[in-house]
GUZAMAR-739611 format. One record per residue (C-alpha): residue number from 0; x, y, z; residue in one letter. Coordinates in steps of 0.2 Angstrom, whole numbers, plus 2048, in hexadecimal, padded with zeros to 3 digits. Example, Ala and Ser with C-alpha at 12.3 -4.5 7.8 and 13.67 -1.06 7.14 Angstrom:
2
<rec><n>0</n><xx>83E</xx><yy>7EA</yy><zz>827</zz><res>a</res></rec>
<rec><n>1</n><xx>844</xx><yy>7FB</yy><zz>824</zz><res>s</res></rec>
This chain:
190
<rec><n>0</n><xx>70E</xx><yy>B24</yy><zz>DA1</zz><res>x</res></rec>
<rec><n>1</n><xx>716</xx><yy>B16</yy><zz>D97</zz><res>x</res></rec>
<rec><n>2</n><xx>70F</xx><yy>B07</yy><zz>D92</zz><res>x</res></rec>
<rec><n>3</n><xx>71F</xx><yy>AFE</yy><zz>D8B</zz><res>x</res></rec>
<rec><n>4</n><xx>720</xx><yy>AEE</yy><zz>D94</zz><res>x</res></rec>
<rec><n>5</n><xx>713</xx><yy>AE0</yy><zz>D8D</zz><res>x</res></rec>
<rec><n>6</n><xx>710</xx><yy>AD1</yy><zz>D96</zz><res>x</res></rec>
<rec><n>7</n><xx>704</xx><yy>AC4</yy><zz>D9B</zz><res>x</res></rec>
<rec><n>8</n><xx>6F5</xx><yy>ABE</yy><zz>D90</zz><res>x</res></rec>
<rec><n>9</n><xx>6F9</xx><yy>AC1</yy><zz>D7E</zz><res>x</res></rec>
<rec><n>10</n><xx>6E9</xx><yy>ACD</yy><zz>D7B</zz><res>x</res></rec>
<rec><n>11</n><xx>6F1</xx><yy>ADA</yy><zz>D86</zz><res>x</res></rec>
<rec><n>12</n><xx>6FD</xx><yy>ADE</yy><zz>D78</zz><res>x</res></rec>
<rec><n>13</n><xx>6EE</xx><yy>AE2</yy><zz>D6D</zz><res>x</res></rec>
<rec><n>14</n><xx>6E4</xx><yy>AEB</yy><zz>D79</zz><res>x</res></rec>
<rec><n>15</n><xx>6F5</xx><yy>AF6</yy><zz>D7F</zz><res>x</res></rec>
<rec><n>16</n><xx>6F5</xx><yy>AFB</yy><zz>D6A</zz><res>x</res></rec>
<rec><n>17</n><xx>6E4</xx><yy>AFF</yy><zz>D68</zz><res>x</res></rec>
<rec><n>18</n><xx>6E1</xx><yy>B0D</yy><zz>D74</zz><res>x</res></rec>
<rec><n>19</n><xx>6E2</xx><yy>B1A</yy><zz>D66</zz><res>x</res></rec>
<rec><n>20</n><xx>6D8</xx><yy>B12</yy><zz>D58</zz><res>x</res></rec>
<rec><n>21</n><xx>6CB</xx><yy>B0D</yy><zz>D68</zz><res>x</res></rec>
<rec><n>22</n><xx>6CA</xx><yy>B1F</yy><zz>D6D</zz><res>x</res></rec>
<rec><n>23</n><xx>6C5</xx><yy>B23</yy><zz>D5B</zz><res>x</res></rec>
<rec><n>24</n><xx>6B9</xx><yy>B15</yy><zz>D58</zz><res>x</res></rec>
<rec><n>25</n><xx>6B0</xx><yy>B1B</yy><zz>D6B</zz><res>x</res></rec>
<rec><n>26</n><xx>6B0</xx><yy>B2D</yy><zz>D62</zz><res>x</res></rec>
<rec><n>27</n><xx>6A9</xx><yy>B26</yy><zz>D52</zz><res>x</res></rec>
<rec><n>28</n><xx>69B</xx><yy>B1D</yy><zz>D5F</zz><res>x</res></rec>
<rec><n>29</n><xx>696</xx><yy>B2B</yy><zz>D67</zz><res>x</res></rec>
<rec><n>30</n><xx>695</xx><yy>B34</yy><zz>D57</zz><res>x</res></rec>
<rec><n>31</n><xx>68B</xx><yy>B28</yy><zz>D4D</zz><res>x</res></rec>
<rec><n>32</n><xx>67F</xx><yy>B27</yy><zz>D5C</zz><res>x</res></rec>
<rec><n>33</n><xx>67E</xx><yy>B3A</yy><zz>D61</zz><res>x</res></rec>
<rec><n>34</n><xx>670</xx><yy>B43</yy><zz>D5F</zz><res>x</res></rec>
<rec><n>35</n><xx>677</xx><yy>B53</yy><zz>D68</zz><res>x</res></rec>
<rec><n>36</n><xx>668</xx><yy>B61</yy><zz>D6F</zz><res>x</res></rec>
<rec><n>37</n><xx>66E</xx><yy>B70</yy><zz>D79</zz><res>x</res></rec>
<rec><n>38</n><xx>66A</xx><yy>B6A</yy><zz>D89</zz><res>x</res></rec>
<rec><n>39</n><xx>675</xx><yy>B59</yy><zz>D85</zz><res>x</res></rec>
<rec><n>40</n><xx>683</xx><yy>B64</yy><zz>D81</zz><res>x</res></rec>
<rec><n>41</n><xx>684</xx><yy>B6F</yy><zz>D8E</zz><res>x</res></rec>
<rec><n>42</n><xx>682</xx><yy>B60</yy><zz>D9B</zz><res>x</res></rec>
<rec><n>43</n><xx>68F</xx><yy>B57</yy><zz>D92</zz><res>x</res></rec>
<rec><n>44</n><xx>69A</xx><yy>B64</yy><zz>D91</zz><res>x</res></rec>
<rec><n>45</n><xx>69B</xx><yy>B68</yy><zz>DA4</zz><res>x</res></rec>
<rec><n>46</n><xx>69F</xx><yy>B55</yy><zz>DA5</zz><res>x</res></rec>
<rec><n>47</n><xx>6AD</xx><yy>B57</yy><zz>D98</zz><res>x</res></rec>
<rec><n>48</n><xx>6B3</xx><yy>B66</yy><zz>DA1</zz><res>x</res></rec>
<rec><n>49</n><xx>6B4</xx><yy>B5C</yy><zz>DB1</zz><res>x</res></rec>
<rec><n>50</n><xx>6BE</xx><yy>B4E</yy><zz>DA9</zz><res>x</res></rec>
<rec><n>51</n><xx>6CB</xx><yy>B5A</yy><zz>DA1</zz><res>x</res></rec>
<rec><n>52</n><xx>6CC</xx><yy>B65</yy><zz>DB2</zz><res>x</res></rec>
<rec><n>53</n><xx>6CF</xx><yy>B53</yy><zz>DBA</zz><res>x</res></rec>
<rec><n>54</n><xx>6DF</xx><yy>B4D</yy><zz>DAC</zz><res>x</res></rec>
<rec><n>55</n><xx>6E5</xx><yy>B60</yy><zz>DAF</zz><res>x</res></rec>
<rec><n>56</n><xx>6E6</xx><yy>B5D</yy><zz>DC0</zz><res>x</res></rec>
<rec><n>57</n><xx>6EE</xx><yy>B4D</yy><zz>DC0</zz><res>x</res></rec>
<rec><n>58</n><xx>6FB</xx><yy>B52</yy><zz>DB1</zz><res>x</res></rec>
<rec><n>59</n><xx>701</xx><yy>B61</yy><zz>DBE</zz><res>x</res></rec>
<rec><n>60</n><xx>704</xx><yy>B54</yy><zz>DCC</zz><res>x</res></rec>
<rec><n>61</n><xx>70C</xx><yy>B45</yy><zz>DC2</zz><res>x</res></rec>
<rec><n>62</n><xx>71E</xx><yy>B43</yy><zz>DC1</zz><res>x</res></rec>
<rec><n>63</n><xx>71D</xx><yy>B35</yy><zz>DB3</zz><res>x</res></rec>
<rec><n>64</n><xx>72B</xx><yy>B28</yy><zz>DB5</zz><res>x</res></rec>
<rec><n>65</n><xx>733</xx><yy>B32</yy><zz>DC5</zz><res>x</res></rec>
<rec><n>66</n><xx>72A</xx><yy>B2E</yy><zz>DD4</zz><res>x</res></rec>
<rec><n>67</n><xx>719</xx><yy>B25</yy><zz>DDA</zz><res>x</res></rec>
<rec><n>68</n><xx>70D</xx><yy>B35</yy><zz>DD9</zz><res>x</res></rec>
<rec><n>69</n><xx>702</xx><yy>B34</yy><zz>DE8</zz><res>x</res></rec>
<rec><n>70</n><xx>6FB</xx><yy>B46</yy><zz>DEB</zz><res>x</res></rec>
<rec><n>71</n><xx>6EF</xx><yy>B50</yy><zz>DE2</zz><res>x</res></rec>
<rec><n>72</n><xx>6E1</xx><yy>B44</yy><zz>DD8</zz><res>x</res></rec>
<rec><n>73</n><xx>6EF</xx><yy>B36</yy><zz>DDA</zz><res>x</res></rec>
<rec><n>74</n><xx>6EA</xx><yy>B35</yy><zz>DEB</zz><res>x</res></rec>
<rec><n>75</n><xx>6D9</xx><yy>B30</yy><zz>DE8</zz><res>x</res></rec>
<rec><n>76</n><xx>6DB</xx><yy>B24</yy><zz>DDC</zz><res>x</res></rec>
<rec><n>77</n><xx>6E9</xx><yy>B1E</yy><zz>DD2</zz><res>x</res></rec>
<rec><n>78</n><xx>6E5</xx><yy>B22</yy><zz>DBF</zz><res>x</res></rec>
<rec><n>79</n><xx>6DC</xx><yy>B32</yy><zz>DBF</zz><res>x</res></rec>
<rec><n>80</n><xx>6E2</xx><yy>B36</yy><zz>DAC</zz><res>x</res></rec>
<rec><n>81</n><xx>6D8</xx><yy>B27</yy><zz>DA7</zz><res>x</res></rec>
<rec><n>82</n><xx>6CA</xx><yy>B2A</yy><zz>DB4</zz><res>x</res></rec>
<rec><n>83</n><xx>6C9</xx><yy>B3C</yy><zz>DA9</zz><res>x</res></rec>
<rec><n>84</n><xx>6C9</xx><yy>B35</yy><zz>D99</zz><res>x</res></rec>
<rec><n>85</n><xx>6BA</xx><yy>B2A</yy><zz>D9F</zz><res>x</res></rec>
<rec><n>86</n><xx>6B2</xx><yy>B39</yy><zz>DA6</zz><res>x</res></rec>
<rec><n>87</n><xx>6B4</xx><yy>B43</yy><zz>D96</zz><res>x</res></rec>
<rec><n>88</n><xx>6AE</xx><yy>B35</yy><zz>D8C</zz><res>x</res></rec>
<rec><n>89</n><xx>69D</xx><yy>B33</yy><zz>D95</zz><res>x</res></rec>
<rec><n>90</n><xx>69C</xx><yy>B46</yy><zz>D93</zz><res>x</res></rec>
<rec><n>91</n><xx>69E</xx><yy>B43</yy><zz>D80</zz><res>x</res></rec>
<rec><n>92</n><xx>68F</xx><yy>B36</yy><zz>D81</zz><res>x</res></rec>
<rec><n>93</n><xx>685</xx><yy>B43</yy><zz>D8D</zz><res>x</res></rec>
<rec><n>94</n><xx>689</xx><yy>B50</yy><zz>D7C</zz><res>x</res></rec>
<rec><n>95</n><xx>682</xx><yy>B44</yy><zz>D71</zz><res>x</res></rec>
<rec><n>96</n><xx>674</xx><yy>B40</yy><zz>D7B</zz><res>x</res></rec>
<rec><n>97</n><xx>676</xx><yy>B2D</yy><zz>D78</zz><res>x</res></rec>
<rec><n>98</n><xx>677</xx><yy>B1F</yy><zz>D84</zz><res>x</res></rec>
<rec><n>99</n><xx>67C</xx><yy>B12</yy><zz>D77</zz><res>x</res></rec>
<rec><n>100</n><xx>68C</xx><yy>B1B</yy><zz>D74</zz><res>x</res></rec>
<rec><n>101</n><xx>68E</xx><yy>B1B</yy><zz>D89</zz><res>x</res></rec>
<rec><n>102</n><xx>68C</xx><yy>B08</yy><zz>D89</zz><res>x</res></rec>
<rec><n>103</n><xx>699</xx><yy>B08</yy><zz>D7B</zz><res>x</res></rec>
<rec><n>104</n><xx>6A4</xx><yy>B13</yy><zz>D82</zz><res>x</res></rec>
<rec><n>105</n><xx>6A4</xx><yy>B0C</yy><zz>D94</zz><res>x</res></rec>
<rec><n>106</n><xx>6A7</xx><yy>AF8</yy><zz>D8F</zz><res>x</res></rec>
<rec><n>107</n><xx>6B5</xx><yy>AFF</yy><zz>D82</zz><res>x</res></rec>
<rec><n>108</n><xx>6BE</xx><yy>B0A</yy><zz>D8E</zz><res>x</res></rec>
<rec><n>109</n><xx>6BE</xx><yy>AFB</yy><zz>D9A</zz><res>x</res></rec>
<rec><n>110</n><xx>6C4</xx><yy>AEE</yy><zz>D8D</zz><res>x</res></rec>
<rec><n>111</n><xx>6D3</xx><yy>AFA</yy><zz>D87</zz><res>x</res></rec>
<rec><n>112</n><xx>6D9</xx><yy>B05</yy><zz>D94</zz><res>x</res></rec>
<rec><n>113</n><xx>6D8</xx><yy>AF8</yy><zz>DA4</zz><res>x</res></rec>
<rec><n>114</n><xx>6E4</xx><yy>AEC</yy><zz>D9B</zz><res>x</res></rec>
<rec><n>115</n><xx>6EF</xx><yy>AFD</yy><zz>D99</zz><res>x</res></rec>
<rec><n>116</n><xx>6EF</xx><yy>B04</yy><zz>DAB</zz><res>x</res></rec>
<rec><n>117</n><xx>6F1</xx><yy>AF2</yy><zz>DB1</zz><res>x</res></rec>
<rec><n>118</n><xx>702</xx><yy>AF0</yy><zz>DA6</zz><res>x</res></rec>
<rec><n>119</n><xx>707</xx><yy>B02</yy><zz>DAC</zz><res>x</res></rec>
<rec><n>120</n><xx>704</xx><yy>AFB</yy><zz>DBE</zz><res>x</res></rec>
<rec><n>121</n><xx>70F</xx><yy>AEE</yy><zz>DBB</zz><res>x</res></rec>
<rec><n>122</n><xx>71E</xx><yy>AF8</yy><zz>DB2</zz><res>x</res></rec>
<rec><n>123</n><xx>71B</xx><yy>B04</yy><zz>DC2</zz><res>x</res></rec>
<rec><n>124</n><xx>71D</xx><yy>AF4</yy><zz>DCE</zz><res>x</res></rec>
<rec><n>125</n><xx>72C</xx><yy>AF0</yy><zz>DC6</zz><res>x</res></rec>
<rec><n>126</n><xx>733</xx><yy>B03</yy><zz>DC8</zz><res>x</res></rec>
<rec><n>127</n><xx>72E</xx><yy>B09</yy><zz>DD8</zz><res>x</res></rec>
<rec><n>128</n><xx>72B</xx><yy>AF7</yy><zz>DE1</zz><res>x</res></rec>
<rec><n>129</n><xx>723</xx><yy>AF7</yy><zz>DF2</zz><res>x</res></rec>
<rec><n>130</n><xx>71E</xx><yy>B0B</yy><zz>DF0</zz><res>x</res></rec>
<rec><n>131</n><xx>713</xx><yy>B08</yy><zz>DE2</zz><res>x</res></rec>
<rec><n>132</n><xx>70D</xx><yy>AF6</yy><zz>DE9</zz><res>x</res></rec>
<rec><n>133</n><xx>708</xx><yy>AFF</yy><zz>DF9</zz><res>x</res></rec>
<rec><n>134</n><xx>700</xx><yy>B0F</yy><zz>DED</zz><res>x</res></rec>
<rec><n>135</n><xx>6F6</xx><yy>B00</yy><zz>DE5</zz><res>x</res></rec>
<rec><n>136</n><xx>6F1</xx><yy>AFA</yy><zz>DF5</zz><res>x</res></rec>
<rec><n>137</n><xx>6EA</xx><yy>B0C</yy><zz>DFC</zz><res>x</res></rec>
<rec><n>138</n><xx>6E4</xx><yy>B13</yy><zz>DEC</zz><res>x</res></rec>
<rec><n>139</n><xx>6D5</xx><yy>B0E</yy><zz>DE2</zz><res>x</res></rec>
<rec><n>140</n><xx>6D9</xx><yy>B0D</yy><zz>DCE</zz><res>x</res></rec>
<rec><n>141</n><xx>6CC</xx><yy>B16</yy><zz>DC7</zz><res>x</res></rec>
<rec><n>142</n><xx>6BC</xx><yy>B18</yy><zz>DD3</zz><res>x</res></rec>
<rec><n>143</n><xx>6C3</xx><yy>B27</yy><zz>DDF</zz><res>x</res></rec>
<rec><n>144</n><xx>6C4</xx><yy>B27</yy><zz>DF2</zz><res>x</res></rec>
<rec><n>145</n><xx>6C3</xx><yy>B38</yy><zz>DFD</zz><res>x</res></rec>
<rec><n>146</n><xx>6D9</xx><yy>B3B</yy><zz>E03</zz><res>x</res></rec>
<rec><n>147</n><xx>6E0</xx><yy>B4A</yy><zz>E0A</zz><res>x</res></rec>
<rec><n>148</n><xx>6EF</xx><yy>B47</yy><zz>E01</zz><res>x</res></rec>
<rec><n>149</n><xx>6E6</xx><yy>B51</yy><zz>DF2</zz><res>x</res></rec>
<rec><n>150</n><xx>6EB</xx><yy>B60</yy><zz>DFA</zz><res>x</res></rec>
<rec><n>151</n><xx>6FE</xx><yy>B5A</yy><zz>DFC</zz><res>x</res></rec>
<rec><n>152</n><xx>70B</xx><yy>B5B</yy><zz>DEF</zz><res>x</res></rec>
<rec><n>153</n><xx>70C</xx><yy>B6A</yy><zz>DE2</zz><res>x</res></rec>
<rec><n>154</n><xx>705</xx><yy>B6C</yy><zz>DD1</zz><res>x</res></rec>
<rec><n>155</n><xx>70D</xx><yy>B72</yy><zz>DC3</zz><res>x</res></rec>
<rec><n>156</n><xx>708</xx><yy>B7A</yy><zz>DB4</zz><res>x</res></rec>
<rec><n>157</n><xx>719</xx><yy>B76</yy><zz>DAB</zz><res>x</res></rec>
<rec><n>158</n><xx>712</xx><yy>B64</yy><zz>DAD</zz><res>x</res></rec>
<rec><n>159</n><xx>703</xx><yy>B66</yy><zz>DA5</zz><res>x</res></rec>
<rec><n>160</n><xx>70B</xx><yy>B6C</yy><zz>D98</zz><res>x</res></rec>
<rec><n>161</n><xx>719</xx><yy>B60</yy><zz>D98</zz><res>x</res></rec>
<rec><n>162</n><xx>70B</xx><yy>B52</yy><zz>D96</zz><res>x</res></rec>
<rec><n>163</n><xx>705</xx><yy>B5C</yy><zz>D87</zz><res>x</res></rec>
<rec><n>164</n><xx>6F3</xx><yy>B5D</yy><zz>D8E</zz><res>x</res></rec>
<rec><n>165</n><xx>6EF</xx><yy>B6D</yy><zz>D85</zz><res>x</res></rec>
<rec><n>166</n><xx>6EE</xx><yy>B62</yy><zz>D77</zz><res>x</res></rec>
<rec><n>167</n><xx>6E2</xx><yy>B56</yy><zz>D7E</zz><res>x</res></rec>
<rec><n>168</n><xx>6D7</xx><yy>B65</yy><zz>D84</zz><res>x</res></rec>
<rec><n>169</n><xx>6D8</xx><yy>B6C</yy><zz>D71</zz><res>x</res></rec>
<rec><n>170</n><xx>6D3</xx><yy>B5C</yy><zz>D6A</zz><res>x</res></rec>
<rec><n>171</n><xx>6C4</xx><yy>B5C</yy><zz>D77</zz><res>x</res></rec>
<rec><n>172</n><xx>6C0</xx><yy>B70</yy><zz>D71</zz><res>x</res></rec>
<rec><n>173</n><xx>6BF</xx><yy>B69</yy><zz>D60</zz><res>x</res></rec>
<rec><n>174</n><xx>6B4</xx><yy>B5A</yy><zz>D63</zz><res>x</res></rec>
<rec><n>175</n><xx>6A8</xx><yy>B66</yy><zz>D6E</zz><res>x</res></rec>
<rec><n>176</n><xx>6A4</xx><yy>B71</yy><zz>D5F</zz><res>x</res></rec>
<rec><n>177</n><xx>6A4</xx><yy>B62</yy><zz>D53</zz><res>x</res></rec>
<rec><n>178</n><xx>695</xx><yy>B5B</yy><zz>D60</zz><res>x</res></rec>
<rec><n>179</n><xx>68C</xx><yy>B6D</yy><zz>D5F</zz><res>x</res></rec>
<rec><n>180</n><xx>68F</xx><yy>B6D</yy><zz>D4C</zz><res>x</res></rec>
<rec><n>181</n><xx>688</xx><yy>B5D</yy><zz>D4A</zz><res>x</res></rec>
<rec><n>182</n><xx>678</xx><yy>B62</yy><zz>D55</zz><res>x</res></rec>
<rec><n>183</n><xx>676</xx><yy>B73</yy><zz>D4B</zz><res>x</res></rec>
<rec><n>184</n><xx>677</xx><yy>B6D</yy><zz>D39</zz><res>x</res></rec>
<rec><n>185</n><xx>677</xx><yy>B58</yy><zz>D38</zz><res>x</res></rec>
<rec><n>186</n><xx>669</xx><yy>B55</yy><zz>D44</zz><res>x</res></rec>
<rec><n>187</n><xx>661</xx><yy>B67</yy><zz>D46</zz><res>x</res></rec>
<rec><n>188</n><xx>65D</xx><yy>B62</yy><zz>D58</zz><res>x</res></rec>
<rec><n>189</n><xx>662</xx><yy>B72</yy><zz>D5F</zz><res>x</res></rec>
């Protein structure tokens, strides 16, 4: 989703541009405080897979800038891609067996990503009017609420590919391997 329109508070622009550096800093916080064990790695890996599965599901439903997607995971929350990102980051904190990293990552996530999705919502409201406004009223932003519409619409692997979700999955795989190596060779916690 695009984040072009920037308005409102002067810090909003800073937060919008800070997403990538903030993600790198969150990853560094996880690495710095990590002491991965086999158990934490396996538990965290399950959470990471859950988060990436949500992202793939969302990527296979969203028709960016063409319509207000309200099916699949978008029937339960407006920002399943961001929710997937938060779940994945939490999974890496579990892999690293670090509550401090979890606290840092969670606070950083909301400081940086909330202005982003607020900006996107403003833009989508301008683009789609009442359709998006009604969607916002009926659907929670991040914490999912069950809806039978999750079964509506169709999933498309072509959309997943178009949204380059495979690059995200490849990066996650590299991160999971790096955390395993960290546990085995740096901290000897395996």
